[in-house]
N, C-alpha and C positions, 0 to 999 in steps of 0.2 A: 823774645817769642812773640811779643806783640806786634814787632816790626815784620817778622816775616810771614806771620799769619795776614797781616794787611797788603804785603805786597806779592807774597807767590801762594798765598792760600794755604800754608802749612797748618796742620793739627799736630797735636804732641800727646806722648805718653811719657810717664816718668818711670825711671829705673833705678836699680843700684848695682854697681859693679862688684865684683868679687871680693874688693876692698871695703865695701860699704858706703862708695862715695856715690853722690847724687849724679845720675846721667838722665838726659831727656833726648827722646828720640821722635825726629820730625818726619811728618808722614803726609804723602799725598796720595789720596784715594786708597787709605789704609796700609800703603807701602812706604817702607823708610826710605828717605832720600838723604838724611842729615842726622847729626848728633850735636846736643849742645851740653856743655857742663860748666859748673861754676868756676870762676878763675880769679884769683888775688890781684892780677894786674891788667892793665888794657890789653888786648889780642889785635895785633896789625893785621893779620890776615886769616881767613879759614885754613885749617889744617887739614891738607890733602892726605888720605890713605891709598896706598898702593896695594892691590891684593896679592899677597904670597901663598903659595900652596905649602909650604912648609916655613913656618915662621922662624923656627931656629936656625935652619940651614940658611936663609935668606938674611937674617939678622947677622949670622957669623959671614956671610960673604960681604956684607956692607962693611962689616969692620975691616975685612982683609983688603977692600978696596981703597980704605981711608975713611970712611963714614966713624961718627963718633955715636955709639948707642946711649942713649938718655935714659930709657926706661927698661932695665934689663931683666924686671921681674913684673910683666904686665899684669894689670887687673883685668879678667876676662869680664866681658860684658854679655848678659843674658840674652840669646838671641840674635847676638852680632857676631862676637869672636874675642880674638885676643889682639889687641893692638899694642906695638911698640913704635917709640918716636926715635928718630935718628937726626943728627946733622951731617949732611953729605958735605963731600969735601969742598964744593963751591960755596959754602957758606949758608945754606937754609935748612930748616927743618921740615921734616917730611915724616908722615907714617908708614909703617907697615902693619897689615893687617890679615890676620888668617881667619876667614870667615868661618863661623860655626856651620856644623852639617846641615845642608840644604838652606842656608840662609844666604842672602844677597842684598844689598842695597839697588833700588830702582835708580836708573840714569837714563837721560836721553829722552825724558818725556817732559811735557810742560810742567813748571814748577820744580823741576829736579836740575841735577849739574848734569850739564852737557857737553861742557869743554872746560880745559885747565890751560893755563898758560903760566910758565915757570921762568921768572925774569931774573937773569943774573948778569953779573959782569964777566964772570969767569965761564964763559960758554964751553970753551973746550973741554975744561975739567968737568963740567956738568956732562957733556956728551959721552966723554970716556965712563964716568962714573954709573949713570943710569943705563949705557949700553950694555956695559959689561954685567951689572946686576940683574936686569931684566931682559937681556937679549933684545932690545929694541933695535928695529932698522930705523935709519934716520934719512929723512929727505929735507934738502936745503930749499929755502923759498928765500927770494931776495938775491943780492949779489955776494952776500957773506962778508960782505966789509961795511958799508953804510946801511944796509940792511941785512941782518943776520936772524933770520926767524927758521926754526928746524920743527919739523913734525916728528915726533917719535912715534913708531907703530909696532905692532905685533901682528905677523902676518899681514892681512890685508885691511886690518883695522887700526886706524889713527888712534893714540892714546893720550897724548898732550902734544902742545906746543912749547917749544924752549926758544926764549926769546932774549936776544944779546942786550944790555942796557945801550943805550946811546952814547958815544965815546965822549961826549961832554958831560955825562952825569955826574954829579957831585961824588967825591970818594965816600962820603960817610952814608950814602943811600944804600939802604939793604936790600939783599935779594928778596924777592916774595914770590908767593904762589898765588895766582888769581883765578879764583873758582867763579864759573860763568853758569848761571841758572837761566833757564829758559823762561820766557813769559808766556803767559797763557793766550793762544790765539784768540780768544772771544775777548780779551782785555786789549791786547795790542802793545805794542812798544811804547808809543807816547803815553798811553794812559798808565801803564806799569810805571812809567819814570815819574809821572805827575803823583801817582799814591806813594812810590818812594821818597818823594822830595816832601810829601805832607806828612808822612811818617817819621821824618827828621833825617833824611838822607842828606848826604853832600855829594855834589856831582865833581870826581876828581880828575876826569878828563872828556871833552868833548866828544859827542857820540861820533862813531865812526862806521862805516859799513865795510864788509869783506866777505870773502867767500863762506864763512859761517853764518853770516847774518849781520844783523845791526846791533852794536855793543855799545854799551855806557858803563863804564867804570865808576863805581860808587863806594863811599863809606857809609856804613849804617850809623845810627845814633850813638852806638858805642865806640866808633871809630874804626870799625873792622871793615877792611877793604873787600870787596866782591864785584861782578859784573851782573848785569842783565843782558840776556840775548835775545833777538828774535830770529831764528833760523829762518823763518819763511821771507826775509828781508835780504837774503843773502845776494851778492853781486859777483863780479868778476873780482879775482884777487887783488887786494889793494893793502898795503902794509899799513897795519897801525896795531898798537897795543898799550898795555899800561906801561910799558918802558918808557914812552915817551911822554909821560905824565909831567905836567910843567909843575905841578904840585908836591914834587917826590918829598918825602919825608922818611 
């Protein structure tokens, strides 16, 4: 909480889920942008939750498509909704969330989630699973061989990027979801990166510029990986992602 307050300006409110477990909601301008909860082990990445109109139906469809349901009886979060965790067939965990009536998380503004990349070696399997689960259309960037970056979209709205790991990535490198949080325009990319470093972050991949913005992949003081992005510094599309991380672990 201290780290993300210093870097992204988050404030927090404490809640309890339906099972009586602690839950912290992160806020930007009093709007929810993320959630935190205690965990007994280190957490490699932020958990992404994809919105489901009908949680039971989407969970069952994920199971039929080869996913493994990890939380068959979710604990509802007050003012948030009911979440379920699954392992998709390509080897990574992801959440499904049916939002409570009238509720929504804020995204796409400074301090919040603006982009997500799913990095996996089983690219074709991921494309098939998520395409069938949510009806994503898929657009290939790069040549599909040396550079394999696919954007999943719903209608005209892009949802996330799927990245195939480099062919020489070590076999024990796990798949991962990289959450990209936007820096504040009045703070800027370099100052945000400096604040993150001062607050205990580790740079995991040299900053690069893409059509989405300038990006730095970091791990926070607890080792959880994420990215800072400045959309105002977007340039012509040039491939770069956490898949190329020279410090894969």
